[in-house]
OpenMM code with the backbone's topology and positions (N, CA, C; nanometers):
from openmm import Vec3, app, unit

residues = "UNK UNK UNK UNK UNK UNK UNK UNK UNK UNK UNK UNK UNK UNK UNK UNK UNK UNK UNK UNK UNK UNK UNK UNK UNK UNK UNK UNK UNK UNK UNK UNK UNK UNK UNK UNK UNK UNK UNK UNK UNK UNK UNK UNK UNK UNK UNK UNK UNK UNK UNK UNK UNK UNK UNK UNK UNK UNK UNK UNK UNK UNK UNK UNK UNK UNK UNK".split()
positions = [
    Vec3(14.2141, 11.5515, 8.4111),
    Vec3(14.0762, 11.5375, 8.4560),
    Vec3(14.0706, 11.4681, 8.5913),
    Vec3(14.1568, 11.3707, 8.6148),
    Vec3(14.1537, 11.2966, 8.7407),
    Vec3(14.1755, 11.3895, 8.8594),
    Vec3(14.2680, 11.4848, 8.8466),
    Vec3(14.2924, 11.5788, 8.9556),
    Vec3(14.1685, 11.6632, 8.9831),
    Vec3(14.0996, 11.7026, 8.8777),
    Vec3(13.9781, 11.7808, 8.8938),
    Vec3(13.8718, 11.6996, 8.9674),
    Vec3(13.8541, 11.5750, 8.9290),
    Vec3(13.7557, 11.4886, 8.9954),
    Vec3(13.7935, 11.4676, 9.1417),
    Vec3(13.9206, 11.4464, 9.1691),
    Vec3(13.9652, 11.4278, 9.3072),
    Vec3(13.9421, 11.5542, 9.3898),
    Vec3(13.9669, 11.6701, 9.3304),
    Vec3(13.9454, 11.7967, 9.4006),
    Vec3(13.7964, 11.8176, 9.4283),
    Vec3(13.7123, 11.7846, 9.3306),
    Vec3(13.5675, 11.7966, 9.3505),
    Vec3(13.5195, 11.7009, 9.4595),
    Vec3(13.5714, 11.5801, 9.4582),
    Vec3(13.5330, 11.4828, 9.5606),
    Vec3(13.5727, 11.5320, 9.6987),
    Vec3(13.6939, 11.5817, 9.7116),
    Vec3(13.7391, 11.6339, 9.8409),
    Vec3(13.6485, 11.7456, 9.8896),
    Vec3(13.6126, 11.8361, 9.7998),
    Vec3(13.5235, 11.9467, 9.8370),
    Vec3(13.3855, 11.8941, 9.8739),
    Vec3(13.3357, 11.7982, 9.7976),
    Vec3(13.2021, 11.7429, 9.8242),
    Vec3(13.1976, 11.6719, 9.9591),
    Vec3(13.3046, 11.6060, 9.9965),
    Vec3(13.3078, 11.5346, 10.1238),
    Vec3(13.3031, 11.6285, 10.2439),
    Vec3(13.3303, 11.7542, 10.2217),
    Vec3(13.3229, 11.8538, 10.3288),
    Vec3(13.1794, 11.9017, 10.3522),
    Vec3(13.0898, 11.8715, 10.2578),
    Vec3(12.9504, 11.9150, 10.2687),
    Vec3(12.8768, 11.8334, 10.3742),
    Vec3(12.7712, 11.8907, 10.4327),
    Vec3(12.6853, 11.8128, 10.5223),
    Vec3(12.6215, 11.6970, 10.4449),
    Vec3(12.5826, 11.5941, 10.5159),
    Vec3(12.5271, 11.4735, 10.4532),
    Vec3(12.4087, 11.5045, 10.3624),
    Vec3(12.3186, 11.5918, 10.4048),
    Vec3(12.2010, 11.6216, 10.3229),
    Vec3(12.2411, 11.6854, 10.1895),
    Vec3(12.3428, 11.7704, 10.1916),
    Vec3(12.3880, 11.8331, 10.0675),
    Vec3(12.4613, 11.7335, 9.9784),
    Vec3(12.5342, 11.6397, 10.0380),
    Vec3(12.6002, 11.5344, 9.9585),
    Vec3(12.4959, 11.4464, 9.8910),
    Vec3(12.3884, 11.4139, 9.9625),
    Vec3(12.2815, 11.3317, 9.9045),
    Vec3(12.2158, 11.4051, 9.7878),
    Vec3(12.1925, 11.5355, 9.8042),
    Vec3(12.1330, 11.6132, 9.6964),
    Vec3(12.2270, 11.6163, 9.5764),
    Vec3(12.3560, 11.6300, 9.6010),
    Vec3(12.4546, 11.6330, 9.4935),
    Vec3(12.4554, 11.5008, 9.4168),
    Vec3(12.4511, 11.3905, 9.4882),
    Vec3(12.4469, 11.2588, 9.4240),
    Vec3(12.3239, 11.2476, 9.3355),
    Vec3(12.2103, 11.2885, 9.3889),
    Vec3(12.0861, 11.2820, 9.3122),
    Vec3(12.0957, 11.3656, 9.1853),
    Vec3(12.1481, 11.4851, 9.1979),
    Vec3(12.1589, 11.5735, 9.0814),
    Vec3(12.2574, 11.5178, 8.9795),
    Vec3(12.3655, 11.4569, 9.0247),
    Vec3(12.4621, 11.3966, 8.9319),
    Vec3(12.4005, 11.2779, 8.8589),
    Vec3(12.3254, 11.1951, 8.9317),
    Vec3(12.2596, 11.0813, 8.8676),
    Vec3(12.1640, 11.1273, 8.7583),
    Vec3(12.0991, 11.2393, 8.7803),
    Vec3(12.0056, 11.2922, 8.6808),
    Vec3(12.0755, 11.3294, 8.5501),
    Vec3(12.2063, 11.3546, 8.5551),
    Vec3(12.2794, 11.3960, 8.4352),
    Vec3(12.3245, 11.2786, 8.3502),
    Vec3(12.3160, 11.1566, 8.4041),
    Vec3(12.3596, 11.0393, 8.3293),
    Vec3(12.2570, 11.0030, 8.2230),
    Vec3(12.3057, 10.9494, 8.1140),
    Vec3(12.2143, 10.9075, 8.0086),
    Vec3(12.1320, 10.7877, 8.0567),
    Vec3(12.0142, 10.7699, 8.0006),
    Vec3(11.9266, 10.6611, 8.0450),
    Vec3(11.9899, 10.5219, 8.0362),
    Vec3(12.0836, 10.5023, 7.9473),
    Vec3(12.1445, 10.3698, 7.9336),
    Vec3(12.2749, 10.3560, 8.0128),
    Vec3(12.2991, 10.4433, 8.1093),
    Vec3(12.4201, 10.4382, 8.1918),
    Vec3(12.4075, 10.3282, 8.2962),
    Vec3(12.4324, 10.2069, 8.2547),
    Vec3(12.4346, 10.0901, 8.3428),
    Vec3(12.3082, 10.0761, 8.4271),
    Vec3(12.1964, 10.1217, 8.3739),
    Vec3(12.0698, 10.1020, 8.4420),
    Vec3(12.0472, 10.1900, 8.5636),
    Vec3(12.1319, 10.2897, 8.5873),
    Vec3(12.1134, 10.3771, 8.7020),
    Vec3(12.0180, 10.4901, 8.6673),
    Vec3(11.9126, 10.4993, 8.7439),
    Vec3(11.8159, 10.6060, 8.7226),
    Vec3(11.7371, 10.6269, 8.8513),
    Vec3(11.7153, 10.7509, 8.8869),
    Vec3(11.6342, 10.7792, 9.0041),
    Vec3(11.4879, 10.7478, 8.9768),
    Vec3(11.4552, 10.7121, 8.8531),
    Vec3(11.3210, 10.6673, 8.8186),
    Vec3(11.3037, 10.5195, 8.8549),
    Vec3(11.4136, 10.4494, 8.8767),
    Vec3(11.4115, 10.3071, 8.9087),
    Vec3(11.3730, 10.2895, 9.0560),
    Vec3(11.2542, 10.2373, 9.0798),
    Vec3(11.2052, 10.2206, 9.2169),
    Vec3(11.2962, 10.1313, 9.2988),
    Vec3(11.3535, 10.0283, 9.2364),
    Vec3(11.4427, 9.9381, 9.3092),
    Vec3(11.5678, 10.0109, 9.3573),
    Vec3(11.6221, 10.0977, 9.2731),
    Vec3(11.7399, 10.1746, 9.3118),
    Vec3(11.7067, 10.2676, 9.4273),
    Vec3(11.5952, 10.3381, 9.4173),
    Vec3(11.5551, 10.4307, 9.5220),
    Vec3(11.5332, 10.3555, 9.6531),
    Vec3(11.4657, 10.2420, 9.6479),
    Vec3(11.4424, 10.1613, 9.7685),
    Vec3(11.5741, 10.1153, 9.8298),
    Vec3(11.6667, 10.0712, 9.7465),
    Vec3(11.7959, 10.0247, 9.7968),
    Vec3(11.8750, 10.1398, 9.8588),
    Vec3(11.8740, 10.2551, 9.7976),
    Vec3(11.9437, 10.3712, 9.8535),
    Vec3(11.8824, 10.4112, 9.9880),
    Vec3(11.7499, 10.4094, 9.9958),
    Vec3(11.6831, 10.4429, 10.1214),
    Vec3(11.7146, 10.3395, 10.2288),
    Vec3(11.7164, 10.2113, 10.1895),
    Vec3(11.7485, 10.1057, 10.2853),
    Vec3(11.8895, 10.1242, 10.3396),
    Vec3(11.9835, 10.1501, 10.2501),
    Vec3(12.1223, 10.1663, 10.2928),
    Vec3(12.1401, 10.2905, 10.3792),
    Vec3(12.0677, 10.3965, 10.3476),
    Vec3(12.0790, 10.5198, 10.4262),
    Vec3(12.0252, 10.5013, 10.5676),
    Vec3(11.9205, 10.4193, 10.5823),
    Vec3(11.8602, 10.4010, 10.7137),
    Vec3(11.9271, 10.2913, 10.7959),
    Vec3(11.9950, 10.1983, 10.7321),
    Vec3(12.0587, 10.0869, 10.8025),
    Vec3(12.2097, 10.1074, 10.8043),
    Vec3(12.2570, 10.1604, 10.9131),
    Vec3(12.4007, 10.1880, 10.9228),
    Vec3(12.4734, 10.0837, 11.0070),
    Vec3(12.4049, 9.9767, 11.0455),
    Vec3(12.4712, 9.8730, 11.1232),
    Vec3(12.5779, 9.8063, 11.0376),
    Vec3(12.6935, 9.7952, 11.0925),
    Vec3(12.8026, 9.7343, 11.0183),
    Vec3(12.8642, 9.8252, 10.9136),
    Vec3(12.8225, 9.9515, 10.9135),
    Vec3(12.8735, 10.0454, 10.8138),
    Vec3(13.0217, 10.0723, 10.8370),
    Vec3(13.0927, 10.0908, 10.7289),
    Vec3(13.2342, 10.1237, 10.7344),
    Vec3(13.2493, 10.2636, 10.6760),
    Vec3(13.3188, 10.3487, 10.7477),
    Vec3(13.3418, 10.4848, 10.6983),
    Vec3(13.4173, 10.4788, 10.5670),
    Vec3(13.3840, 10.5686, 10.4743),
    Vec3(13.4483, 10.5724, 10.3435),
    Vec3(13.5996, 10.5838, 10.3581),
    Vec3(13.6463, 10.6652, 10.4505),
    Vec3(13.7907, 10.6840, 10.4647),
    Vec3(13.8602, 10.5529, 10.5022),
    Vec3(13.7956, 10.4708, 10.5861),
    Vec3(13.8523, 10.3414, 10.6226),
    Vec3(13.8519, 10.2467, 10.5039),
    Vec3(13.7414, 10.2442, 10.4313),
    Vec3(13.7285, 10.1571, 10.3149),
    Vec3(13.8289, 10.1945, 10.2082),
    Vec3(13.8417, 10.3241, 10.1827),
    Vec3(13.9334, 10.3741, 10.0816),
    Vec3(14.0769, 10.3356, 10.1147),
    Vec3(14.1163, 10.3508, 10.2419),
    Vec3(14.2536, 10.3199, 10.2842),
    Vec3(14.2765, 10.1705, 10.2830),
] * unit.nanometer
topology = app.Topology()
chain = topology.addChain("A")
for resn in residues:
    res = topology.addResidue(resn, chain)
    for name in ("N", "CA", "C"):
        topology.addAtom(name, app.Element.getBySymbol(name[0]), res)
């Protein structure tokens, strides 16, 4: 399963940013309501995601962080 997830992640990272954001949203919708409190219905989560998306100062690229 890990190889499959890694392959999906690699493919997803090739998508444009707007499509990656849509994919994240759709994946979050598939989680059960008690999945660690993550829900797109949670206004605080949505606000935090929007804040992070608009504030890129000091941002570190995922590839740098991962390495």
